[in-house]
NULUM-293263 format. One line per field, with one value per residue (C-alpha): x, y, z; residue in one letter. Coordinates in steps of 0.25 Angstrom, whole numbers, padded with zeros to 4 digits. Layout:
REM NULUM-293263
px (X_...)
py (Y_...)
pz (Z_...)
rest (a_...)
This chain:
REM NULUM-293263
px (-0087_-0101_-0093_-0087_-0100_-0106_-0094_-0096_-0111_-0107_-0097_-0108_-0118_-0108_-0105_-0120_-0122_-0110_-0114_-0129_-0131_-0119_-0116_-0110_-0124_-0131_-0127_-0127_-0140_-0141_-0148_-0137_-0146_-0150_-0136_-0134_-0146_-0141_-0127_-0132_-0141_-0130_-0120_-0131_-0130_-0116_-0111_-0097_-0103_-0104_-0113_-0111_-0121_-0116_-0120_-0112_-0118_-0133_-0128_-0131_-0122_-0116_-0103_-0101_-0088_-0086_-0081_-0067_-0063_-0064_-0055_-0063_-0053_-0053_-0069_-0071_-0059_-0059_-0074_-0083_-0075_-0073_-0088_-0092_-0083_-0086_-0093_-0101_-0098_-0111_-0124_-0123_-0110_-0109_-0106_-0102_-0090_-0088_-0086_-0076_-0068_-0069_-0073_-0066_-0052_-0048_-0038_-0047_-0062_-0070_-0085_-0093_-0106_-0111_-0112_-0101_-0091_-0098_-0096_-0081_-0078_-0085_-0078_-0065_-0065_-0069_-0080_-0092_-0100_-0114_-0121_-0135_-0139_-0127_-0127_-0112_-0104_-0090_-0079_-0068_-0056_-0056_-0050_-0044_-0046_-0037_-0026_-0013_0000_0011_0020_0031_0028_0024_0026_0037_0048_0060_0073_0078_0065_0054_0046_0032_0021_0007_-0005_-0020_-0022_-0022_-0017_-0006_-0001_-0001_0006_0018_0020_0019_0028_0039_0035_0035_0032_0019_0020_0015_0000_-0010_-0024_-0035_-0047_-0057_-0059_-0071_-0085_-0088_-0074_-0070_-0056_-0046_-0035_-0022_-0014_-0001_0010_0021_0017_0029_0034_0022_0017_0004_-0001_0000_-0006_-0018_-0019_-0018_-0029_-0037_-0037_-0041_-0052_-0057_-0058_-0073_-0074_-0081_-0069_-0054_-0048_-0034_-0023_-0024_-0038_-0032_-0020_-0030_-0038_-0028_-0017_-0014_-0015_-0022_-0019_-0005_0001_0012_0008_0007_0004_0014_0009_0017_0016_0028_0027_0042_0040_0027_0035_0046_0036_0030_0043_0045_0032_0022_0008_0003_-0011_-0013_-0026_-0032_-0034_-0021_-0006_-0002_0000_0000_0009_0010_0015_0022_0032_0038_0052_0046_0041_0055_0059_0060_0060_0073_0079_0080_0085_0097_0109_0106_0116_0109_0096_0098_0103_0091_0082_0089_0087_0072_0070_0077_0069_0057_0061_0065_0050_0044_0053_0058_0049_0047_0062_0063_0051_0056_0071_0066_0055_0061_0075_0083_0096_0096_0098_0112_0113_0115_0103_0095_0098_0095_0082_0078_0081_0073_0061_0061_0050_0042_0029_0026_0032_0040_0029_0019_0030_0032_0017_0015_0026_0023_0008_0011_0021_0010_-0001_0009_0013_-0001_-0005_0006_0001_-0013_-0010_-0007_0007_0012_0006_0008_0023_0024_0014_0022_0036_0033_0022_0033_0043_0034_0027_0040_0047_0035_0033_0048_0047_0034_0040_0030_0041_0056_0065_0069_0056_0054_0067_0063_0049_0056_0065_0054_0046_0057_0060_0046_0047_0058_0049_0046_0032_0021_0014_0026_0028_0014_0016_0029_0022_0010_0020_0028_0017_0015_0029_0029_0019_0026_0039_0031_0027_0039_0050_0060_0053_0040_0047_0052_0039_0033_0044_0042_0027_0029_0039_0030_0018_0027_0031_0016_0012_0010_0008_0000_0006_0020_0026_0028_0042_0047_0059_0063_0053_0053_0068_0072_0087_0085_0075_0083_0088_0079_0074_0082_0093_0092_0101_0107_0097_0106_0106_0091_0089_0076_0062_0057_0054_0043_0035_0037_0035_0038_0051_0060_0072_0074_0087_0097_0111_0123_0116_0127_0133_0148_0160_0162_0171_0185_0190_0202_0211_0213_0227_0223_0213_0225_0236_0249)
py (-0111_-0109_-0101_-0093_-0090_-0086_-0077_-0070_-0068_-0062_-0053_-0048_-0046_-0038_-0029_-0027_-0023_-0013_-0007_-0012_-0002_-0005_0008_0001_-0005_0009_0017_0032_0039_0048_0059_0065_0071_0057_0053_0065_0061_0046_0050_0059_0048_0038_0047_0052_0066_0067_0081_0078_0073_0086_0087_0098_0100_0106_0108_0107_0111_0106_0094_0093_0085_0085_0082_0075_0074_0072_0084_0081_0069_0077_0088_0101_0108_0096_0096_0112_0114_0102_0097_0109_0120_0112_0108_0122_0127_0116_0119_0108_0110_0101_0098_0084_0081_0069_0078_0066_0064_0079_0081_0068_0074_0089_0093_0084_0090_0078_0068_0056_0056_0043_0039_0032_0024_0019_0024_0015_0023_0036_0034_0029_0041_0051_0045_0044_0060_0060_0067_0062_0070_0066_0070_0071_0061_0052_0038_0040_0049_0056_0053_0063_0063_0073_0067_0076_0073_0077_0069_0069_0073_0063_0062_0055_0040_0039_0024_0020_0031_0031_0039_0039_0034_0043_0052_0050_0041_0036_0045_0041_0044_0031_0039_0046_0033_0026_0039_0038_0024_0027_0038_0028_0017_0024_0011_0008_-0006_0000_-0005_0003_-0005_0001_-0005_0000_-0008_-0007_-0007_0007_0013_0010_0012_0013_0003_0003_-0010_-0006_-0016_-0016_-0024_-0034_-0034_-0037_-0052_-0052_-0063_-0054_-0042_-0051_-0056_-0042_-0037_-0050_-0048_-0033_-0036_-0046_-0036_-0033_-0022_-0010_-0001_0000_0011_0008_-0002_-0009_-0014_-0020_-0026_-0034_-0038_-0043_-0050_-0064_-0067_-0059_-0068_-0062_-0050_-0049_-0039_-0047_-0033_-0021_-0007_0006_0021_0022_0022_0019_0006_0003_0005_-0004_-0015_-0013_-0015_-0028_-0033_-0030_-0024_-0011_-0009_0006_0010_0023_0030_0025_0028_0014_0005_-0010_-0019_-0034_-0044_-0040_-0049_-0050_-0044_-0033_-0027_-0025_-0017_-0002_0009_0013_0000_0003_0018_0014_0004_-0011_-0013_-0003_-0007_-0022_-0018_-0010_-0021_-0032_-0022_-0021_-0036_-0038_-0027_-0035_-0047_-0038_-0032_-0047_-0054_-0044_-0044_-0059_-0062_-0054_-0062_-0075_-0072_-0066_-0077_-0090_-0088_-0080_-0089_-0082_-0068_-0064_-0065_-0049_-0046_-0056_-0051_-0036_-0040_-0049_-0036_-0027_-0037_-0039_-0030_-0032_-0039_-0045_-0056_-0052_-0055_-0046_-0035_-0036_-0036_-0024_-0016_-0020_-0017_-0004_-0001_-0005_0004_0016_0013_0013_0026_0033_0029_0033_0046_0059_0058_0070_0063_0048_0049_0056_0046_0033_0038_0043_0033_0023_0029_0033_0019_0011_0019_0019_0003_0000_0009_0002_-0011_-0016_-0019_-0020_-0011_-0022_-0024_-0010_-0010_-0023_-0017_-0004_-0012_-0020_-0008_-0001_-0014_-0014_0000_-0004_-0012_-0004_-0009_-0006_-0019_-0028_-0021_-0023_-0037_-0038_-0032_-0042_-0054_-0048_-0051_-0065_-0068_-0062_-0071_-0084_-0079_-0078_-0093_-0100_-0090_-0091_-0103_-0095_-0084_-0093_-0101_-0088_-0083_-0097_-0096_-0082_-0085_-0097_-0087_-0077_-0088_-0092_-0078_-0074_-0060_-0062_-0075_-0071_-0078_-0067_-0071_-0070_-0070_-0077_-0088_-0094_-0090_-0083_-0080_-0071_-0062_-0059_-0046_-0038_-0046_-0045_-0039_-0029_-0030_-0018_-0012_-0016_-0031_-0032_-0035_-0042_-0041_-0051_-0063_-0068_-0055_-0050_-0060_-0050_-0041_-0046_-0037_-0025_-0019_-0022_-0028_-0021_-0012_-0013_0000_0002_0012_0017_0010_0017_0017_0025_0027_0041_0042_0039_0051_0061_0066_0058)
pz (-0034_-0026_-0015_-0027_-0032_-0018_-0015_-0028_-0025_-0012_-0018_-0028_-0017_-0009_-0021_-0023_-0008_-0009_-0022_-0025_-0037_-0046_-0054_-0066_-0069_-0070_-0083_-0083_-0088_-0099_-0091_-0083_-0072_-0070_-0069_-0058_-0050_-0050_-0046_-0035_-0030_-0031_-0022_-0012_-0017_-0011_-0011_-0016_-0029_-0039_-0051_-0060_-0073_-0086_-0100_-0112_-0125_-0124_-0116_-0101_-0091_-0077_-0071_-0057_-0048_-0034_-0027_-0020_-0030_-0042_-0046_-0046_-0055_-0066_-0065_-0067_-0077_-0086_-0086_-0082_-0089_-0102_-0102_-0100_-0111_-0121_-0133_-0140_-0156_-0159_-0151_-0158_-0154_-0143_-0130_-0122_-0132_-0133_-0119_-0118_-0129_-0127_-0113_-0103_-0101_-0091_-0091_-0091_-0096_-0098_-0101_-0090_-0092_-0079_-0064_-0059_-0068_-0063_-0049_-0050_-0058_-0048_-0036_-0042_-0043_-0058_-0065_-0071_-0082_-0087_-0099_-0103_-0113_-0110_-0103_-0100_-0093_-0093_-0083_-0081_-0072_-0061_-0049_-0040_-0025_-0015_-0013_-0003_-0009_-0011_0001_0008_0013_0027_0029_0020_0022_0013_0014_0000_-0008_-0014_-0004_-0012_-0007_-0012_-0009_-0008_-0022_-0032_-0044_-0036_-0031_-0045_-0051_-0040_-0045_-0060_-0058_-0054_-0064_-0078_-0085_-0094_-0087_-0074_-0073_-0065_-0064_-0057_-0050_-0039_-0026_-0016_-0019_-0011_-0011_-0026_-0022_-0034_-0034_-0044_-0046_-0052_-0057_-0068_-0079_-0083_-0069_-0060_-0060_-0067_-0058_-0046_-0053_-0057_-0043_-0038_-0047_-0043_-0028_-0029_-0039_-0028_-0018_-0014_-0003_-0001_0001_-0001_0008_0007_0002_0015_0010_-0003_0005_0014_0003_-0008_0001_0001_0015_0025_0038_0040_0046_0035_0024_0010_0002_0002_0004_0002_0000_-0007_-0023_-0024_-0015_-0024_-0037_-0033_-0030_-0044_-0050_-0043_-0049_-0038_-0039_-0032_-0028_-0026_-0019_-0019_-0006_0001_-0001_0001_-0011_-0010_-0017_-0020_-0018_-0005_0001_0015_0012_0005_0018_0022_0010_0011_-0001_0005_0002_-0013_-0012_-0003_-0006_-0006_0006_0015_0011_0014_0027_0031_0026_0034_0046_0043_0043_0056_0062_0058_0064_0077_0076_0075_0086_0095_0107_0105_0107_0119_0125_0121_0126_0140_0142_0137_0132_0142_0140_0126_0132_0136_0152_0153_0145_0151_0166_0161_0154_0167_0176_0167_0167_0182_0186_0173_0177_0164_0155_0142_0133_0141_0142_0127_0124_0132_0125_0111_0112_0119_0107_0097_0104_0103_0089_0084_0092_0086_0072_0075_0082_0074_0069_0078_0091_0086_0086_0100_0106_0100_0105_0118_0121_0118_0126_0139_0139_0138_0148_0157_0155_0158_0171_0176_0174_0164_0153_0153_0146_0137_0132_0128_0120_0113_0109_0105_0096_0090_0087_0080_0072_0068_0062_0053_0044_0032_0030_0041_0037_0040_0053_0058_0054_0063_0075_0075_0073_0085_0095_0090_0092_0106_0110_0104_0111_0125_0122_0116_0116_0105_0099_0098_0091_0081_0079_0077_0066_0060_0058_0053_0042_0038_0037_0029_0019_0017_0014_-0001_-0008_-0020_-0023_-0019_-0007_0004_0008_-0006_-0009_0004_0005_-0005_-0006_-0019_-0020_-0033_-0026_-0013_-0019_-0011_0000_0013_0006_-0006_-0017_-0025_-0035_-0046_-0042_-0041_-0056_-0055_-0049_-0038_-0047_-0037_-0039_-0054_-0065_-0077_-0079_-0069_-0073_-0064_-0069_-0080_-0080_-0075_-0065_-0054_-0052_-0053_-0055_-0069_-0077_-0078_-0093_-0091_-0079_-0074_-0078_-0093_-0092_-0088_-0097_-0096)
rest (m_l_k_n_k_q_k_k_r_q_d_d_n_y_r_q_k_q_d_p_q_k_p_e_d_l_p_i_l_r_d_y_q_e_n_i_s_h_l_k_e_e_v_g_n_s_s_d_v_k_v_r_e_f_k_i_g_a_h_k_g_a_l_v_y_v_d_g_l_a_n_m_i_s_v_a_d_y_i_l_e_t_l_m_e_a_e_v_p_d_e_t_v_d_i_f_q_f_m_l_d_k_t_m_a_l_g_s_v_e_t_i_t_n_w_n_q_v_f_d_t_l_f_s_g_d_t_v_i_f_l_q_g_y_n_k_a_i_s_g_e_t_k_g_w_e_k_r_a_i_s_e_p_s_t_q_l_s_i_r_g_p_k_d_s_f_t_e_t_l_r_t_n_t_a_l_i_r_r_r_v_k_s_p_n_l_r_v_d_s_m_k_i_g_t_v_s_q_t_d_i_a_i_m_y_i_k_g_i_a_n_e_k_i_v_g_e_v_k_e_r_l_e_r_i_n_i_d_s_i_q_g_s_g_y_i_e_q_l_i_e_d_q_s_w_t_t_f_p_t_t_y_h_s_e_r_p_d_v_v_t_s_h_l_l_e_g_r_v_a_i_v_v_d_g_t_p_f_t_v_t_v_p_a_l_f_i_q_f_f_q_a_a_d_d_y_y_s_r_f_d_i_s_t_g_i_r_m_l_r_i_l_s_f_l_i_a_v_i_g_p_s_v_y_i_a_a_t_t_f_h_q_e_m_i_p_t_t_m_a_i_a_i_a_a_q_r_e_n_v_p_f_p_a_f_v_e_a_l_i_m_e_v_t_f_e_i_l_r_e_a_g_l_r_l_p_r_a_v_g_q_a_v_s_i_v_g_a_l_v_i_g_q_a_a_v_q_a_g_l_v_s_p_v_m_v_i_v_v_s_i_t_a_i_a_n_f_s_t_p_v_f_a_m_a_i_a_a_r_l_i_r_f_v_l_m_g_l_a_t_i_l_g_f_y_g_i_m_l_g_l_m_f_m_t_i_h_l_c_s_l_r_s_f_g_i_p_y_m_m_p_l_a_p_f_n_i_r_n_q_q_d_a_f_v_r_f_p_i_w_a_m_k_n_r_p_m_f_i_s_k_g_n_m_k_r_s_g_e_n_q_k_p_g_p_p_k_q_t_e_s_p_s_q_n_g_e_e)
């Protein structure tokens, strides 16, 4: 109890240091000019904070907006113009209420009473109106900053799926999901995180399908975040995950609205962060990272075969170089004689052991891949392709590596690219180096030992209380319809029972397609 009180006291001190003058403790003054002076003092006379004084009837006031965040057309046409043309019928009328009812031609108009609301309104792109003699202000919705148009996904491509993707604007992203789920049960709960950035966050879930305990846990973890700034969904992922000391991702992020929508329909919770095109969904499970959007737009047999190929590619990406090291260093008897002679002839002039040889090629390839990502797109692709070809060929001719090692590293890299989610591909890259070291020391025994520890670690992970390896461990036969294999759409009648605790039914009965029932034979339709 004492430790909790000390921690709470430290958190309170941190908030006071970050924001020593809590705006919510300061009410709005009745003199609008004093309000303007206080506002300018708080923002340091910033040039993008614009003030426009006006007069309506015998009353004076001023409106304030932030240039670049507010839509100038909305400010000019729907606030200023209506104020200038408004005729006050009686000087005794409540001018504040009159403006709310008659002069604000905007979609959303609210009354604010403290400076915390004033700053939230201004820096969200809305307009604040102060009136002489009133210790409250009017907030009008005039958001209109520049935003990127909806474009094709750049990281999760699809052949038959939709071609739209999330943008950096929160409301655009929630609208893309709302357009696909036209149900009143889709909930959108908002909050702000970051004592300085005040980043807008939206929590989305479908009431009646999502597990209320998971929804409550998500909200609790988000409310517990105490940080000065949130610049992207990656910040949120690192602050709410169950286990930090793991290379495997325990939250899922996607820039595809159809993927996030499918997760919501399974009972998951989506976290949309303003300023980033990637939406986080939880809980996330291991098998989920091998599922692609095209799996559900193609036939089930084709999707199953491709999914099995992805899992096989993941295993190759993890153990490919380590198997070669173990076989050439400790277990030559397991290699066919002809192949063993060919490999020995190629490695005759190589001065390094297999581990150093593999390490040189793997590190070189990782450098080339990172350079290709950081350079401009037109230059990066040329550098990564030409660099790999030139360096690989030069390394073989110089006798630093053998041609077989170049083939092994190339196949491993290609297999790594087949993983649909980049976060899981990075995990495979890191584990590959650990298994290479174990293979150098213990051979195949080291590889098996490393895979055993990896499996134990995976089975110990949880994502918001859900076992990470579900439905594989613990094994659940009823939820194998969308694991290693994908059943037909008409056969997946229920949602995953380990995620959703509400409405479990996905589809009705008798959804299996078939030929039409023939009531009459062709000969009966013709004339005899």
